[in-house]
N, C-alpha and C positions, 0 to 999 in steps of 0.2 A: 504494500500499500504506499502511495506517495503522499507527500504533504500538499495541501491546496496551494494553488498558484494565483496570485493577485497581480493584475497589471495596472499600472498608472498610465493613462493616456490623456492627451490634451494638446492644445496649440503650443507652439514654442514659447518658452519663457513665461509660463504661467506658475512656475514653482514646482514642477514634478521632481526635479533633482533634490530640491530642498526638503520636500516631503519624504522622499526616499531616504535621504541621510538622517532625517529626524527619526524615522521608524527603525532604520537599520542600526543607527547609533554611531556611525563613523562616516567620514567624508569619502564615500566611494564614487558617487556620481559627480562629474565636473560641474561645479555651479559657477555660473558667470552671467552678467547682464547681457551678454551677446546672444541674440535669438538663435536658437538651433544648435546650441553647444552640445547637448546630449544627442549623439547621432546614432548610437547603437544600443540595443537592449543590454542592460546589465541586470543581474539578479543576485539576491542574497536572502538568507534566511532571517526572518523576523521572529523574535520570541517576545511574547506579550503575556506576562503572567504565566499561567500553565499552557497557553496556546502558542502555536507556532505556524507559520506559513511561509511560502517563498514569494518574495516581492520582486516584481519586474519593472524596471524603469525603462521607458522607451523614448525614441526620438520624437520630436514634436510633429503632430499631424499638420502638415502644410497643404492646405486645400488647393492652393494655386502653385504647383511646383514650377520652379524656375531653373531647375537643373536636374540632370540625371541622378545626382546624389540624393536629392530630396524625394525623387520618385522611388528610389530604393528604400529610403527611410519609411515612407508610407507603407511599402510592402512589409517591412519588418513590424510595424505597428499592427498591421492586420494579422500577421502571424502570431503576435503576442496575444491579441484578442482571442484568436482561435485556441491558443494553448491555455488561456487562463480560465480559472473557475469563477472568478469575479473580477469586475473592472471598476476602478476608481477613476471617474471622469473629472479631471481637475480643470477649473476655470479660474480666471483672474477677477476677483471682486472689485478691483480698482478700475479695470477697463470696462466692466459691464458686459452684457451679452454682445457678441460680435457675430458677423455672418459665418465666420469659421466655426464658432461654437454651435450654431444652428445646424450647419452641415454635419458636424461630428455627431450631434444628438440624433440626427436622422439615421446615421449608420448604426449607432448604439441601440436604438429602439428596435432594430431588426433582429437583434440576437436575444436568446432566451435566457441568458446568464444574468445573475444579479449585477446591476449597474448602479453605483453610488455617485451622485452628483456632489462634488466637494468644491466649495467656493473658498479659494485661498485668499490671503492677504486681507482678511477681515479681523482686525484687532480691537474693534470697539463696537458698542451697540449701534452707533449711528451708521457705520458701514454695513452692519448686518441688515438694518432696515432698508438701506439703499440697494441691497443685493437681492431683494425679493423678486426682482425682474427675472432671475434665473428659473423661476417656476414655470415660465412660458416654454421652456425647453421640453416639457412633457415627460420628464423623468421623475425619479423619486424626489421627495422633499429634500431641498438642499441641506448639506451639512457644512457649517461655517467653521473655518479654521484659519490659523496663521502658522504656517510651518516654521517661518522664521522665529516667531516669538513663542512657539510651543503652546499655542492656544487651541483648544477644541480637539486635540489629538485623542484624548480619552474618549470623548463622545463619538469620534469617528470609529474607534476600535469597538465601541459597544454596539454600533450598528453593523460593523463588518463581520466580526467574529461569529455571531450566530448564524450568519448566512453562508458561511463556508464550512466544509467538513473538516473535522479535526482528526484526520486519520493518524493512527499511531504507526510510526514507520521507524525503521532503523536509522538513527541519527549518528551512528558511530563515525568518528573522524578517522578511523583506521582504514582509510581507503587511499588509493592513488589520487593525488592532487597534481595534475600535470600542467605546468606553465609552458606556453609556447612563446619563446622570446627570440629577439634578434633585431638587427637594424631594419630600417624601413625598406619596403619593397622587395623583400626576399620571398614573399609568398606565404606568410604566416596565416593570413585570413583564408586563402585557398586551402591550406593544409588543414585548418580546423574544420572547414566546411566539408572537406573530403572525409575526415574522420566521423563527423557527425552525420553526414548524409543530407544536410539541408543548409540553406544559405543563412546561417545564424549570424555570422559577422559580415558586415557590409564589405563587399569586394569591389574595388574601384581602381582605376589607374591613377588616382590622385594619391601621391605619396602621403603616408601618415593618415589614411582614411580611418583606421581603427584607433580611436583616441583612448577609450577607456579599457580597463581590464574587465573581462567578462567571465564570470564563474558560471559554468554550464554543467549541471549534473547530467550524467549519461551512464550507459552500461555498455561493456564490450564483452561479448561471448558470456553473458550472464554475470560479468564481474562489474560492480558499481565503481565509478570513478568520477572525478570532476575535472573538466578542462578549464584552464585559465588562459584566455586570450588577451594579449597585452598590446599596448601601442608600440609601434616600431621605435627602437631606440636610435635617435639621431646623434650625430657628432655634436659635441657640446657647442661648438660655434654655430650650428645650424638650428639650435633650439630657440624657437621664438619665445618671447617673454609671455608669462601668464599661462595660457592653456597648455601649450606644448611642453613647457617646463614642468608643470604639474603632472602631466601624462607620463613623463619619464620617471618622475618620483613614483607614480602609480606602478610602473613596470617593476621598479625595485621592490615595492611592497608586494606585488604579485609573486615575485620570486620568494619573498620571505614566507608567504602563506602556502607555498607549494612544497612538495617533497621531491619532485623530479622535474627538471627543466629540459625542454627540447630546444637546443641552440640551433636555430634555422639559419643556414648559410646558402647563398646563391651558388649553386653548383656550376653555373655557367661562367663564373669569373673567380679570380683568385681571392683568397681569404684577405679581408681588409683589417686595418688597425681597429676599426670599430667592432668587427667581429671578435677580435681578441679582447677588446674592452668588455664586451658583454659576457664573454667567457670568464673573465676575471670577477665580474660582479656575481656570477653563479658560484664561483669558488668561494668568494668572500661570504656568501650567504650560507655556505655549507650544504648545498643541495646536490642531489643526484643529477646526472647530466648525460644526454645523448647528443652527439654531433649529428645534425641532419642536413645533408646536402640535398636541397630541393631544386626543382626545375631540371631534373635529370632526364626529362624527355628530350632535352637538348644534348644529352650525353649518351652516346650509344656504345662507345669503346670501353671494354672492361679495363684496358690498360690505363685509360685516363681516370677511371674510378680508383684504381690502385694508386695512381699518382696523386689524386686528391686526398686519399687516406694518409699517404706519406706526408703530404703537405700539411695536413691537419696535425699530425704528430709533431712536426717541426714547429709550426706557428703556434700551436696550442699545447706546447710541451708541459705546461703547468697543470693540464688535466689529462695526463697520459692514460688514465683509467677509463676515459669516456669512450664507449663504443661508437661506431660510425654507421649510419644508416643512409641509404639513398632513396629519395622519393620523387615522384612527379604528382604533386597535388592536383595539377590540372587534369591529368589522366587517371588519377586514383591508383597509381602504381606504388608499391612498397608500403602502403598505409597499414595493412594488417600486420606485416612483420614489425613495422615501427611501434605500434601499440603493444604488441606482444613483448618487444624488448623493453619498453617502458615499464610494463608490469614486472618484468624480471628485475630491472634495476630497483624498482620500489621494493620488491621482496628482499633483495640483497641488502638494501639499506636498513631493513628491519632485523637483520640477523643478530642474534645474541649468542656469543660463544662462551662456554663454561670456563671457569677459572682453571680447572685441571687441564682442559684441552689447550688453553692459552699457555699455561706453564710449560707443557711438553714442547710446544712450538717454540717458545722463547729459549728454552734450554738447548734445543737443536740449533737455533740460530746463533746462540752464544758459543756453542762448541765449534760450529763451522767458521765463525768469524768473531773472535773475541774482541771486545771493545778496547780501543787504544786510548792512551791518556792524552792530556793536553797540559802544556806548561809543566811537564814533569810529574803530573798527578795522574792516577789511574781512575778510569771510570768503572764503577761497580753498579750492576744492574741486579735488583733484588727480586723482581717479580713483575706480574702484569695482571690486570683485571679490566674487564670491559665496564665502563661507567654508564654508557647509554648507547642508543641507536639513533640513526638519522640526525646527524651523521654518526657512524660508528666511532665511538670515542673510548680511548684506552688510557688508563692510568698506569704509568711505569715508575715505581719508586727507585731512586738512585741515590748514591751518596752525595752527588753535586750536580744539579741540572746544567750548570755552566760548562761542564765537561763533555756534554753531548755535542758532537760535531754533526753538522747537518747531513753529512754523507752517511753517518751511522744511523741517523733517524730514517733516512731514505732506505737504507738497507733493511732495517727492521720493518718498515711499512711494506717493502716488496716481499719479505718473507710472509708477513700476514696475508698479503694478497694472493701469493702463490699457494697458500694453504687454504684460505677461506674465500678467496675471490673478491667479494664485495664489488662486483662489477658495476661501474658507473658512478660509484660513490666515493667521496673524499674520505680519508681516514684522519682522525684527529688523535695524535699521540701527545699525551700530556706527561712530561717528565717532572716528577716531584721529588723533593728531598725527602728521604726516608723519615717517616714520622710526621712530615708536614702535610699541607693541603695545597 
């Protein structure tokens, strides 16, 4: 059983993102005074008391499209309406009823799902009296709120929650949370659409079309997982002030809440400095990673794929544990293999090794290559234990952590990998003074 899904729809700049953020409790939708800022659907779980549901924020319904992008946004809103169990139709109490509101109400009256007319930006009794004109839209009695000032939200929930099913479902976070990251225009949105099988993330030739990070629940071969689609990471000098800058921060946050990242690289061109920068961000976040060479419909020779793999090992040598996959999101090639590999990397990151097994591995490593000293002092290693998973973290008590040379740390890491694999995951080795923390 899945949780109910509630969609927020309305004209651009009526406060949908502000309401979304108010209910979700964090700044997930980009909020700006620029009309049309929220271009793609984003979703998040809302917990209200003992109840919970999935909330979807949509792009504004532009009834007179002036570009191909706006036409696609309209299509996304229609998909959200079809997916939703209930709809919150948000209007602007300051603007009053507009022709756009009337057209949207015509669309919503044709569906059989619960529709709640929510009048935003109403922060005093006078404005509430002035907003009675919204009754003419022929929907339910208006619910007056101010998302910005947190007014009327409790009333809104008291209307909404009884109208949606409160299905009990597994809410375990012990699932793959897969972030799709990379610089702009490498095919991330095509890739996520190919995985999902629908046009969930707006695909356009306009660089940077995907601004927000989208959390999309799905299942793959009966295995639940969540896809996190992110804005393309631009070179720092190309980040526009305001929206684009915040979207890059969103990408970093998306990495943080994922457990595996797909580093998408354009397979038709050499690895760039920005590709290595994104890879470094994934490493800093301590996440599992797969290097994905996309656009491989342009690459037919196996020899060139081997060359790309070698190039990745050289340019991205700080993540040598990352497996390499080749895809053509446009043609749907390599997708199943990629998701299977992501699930494997996820499971490898969750691996916990017993202290006894680790001790035997350490003793073998020390016997094969005893630690050397530094500055006339000998390094002594007393044991090893696994502290946590994701990333796999190991505590190694020693007589003096300053005596651990980076080459010996790398040697021990390689021994752990050769024995336990941990494919696609960084290992965190913490050398601590014996008896210390």
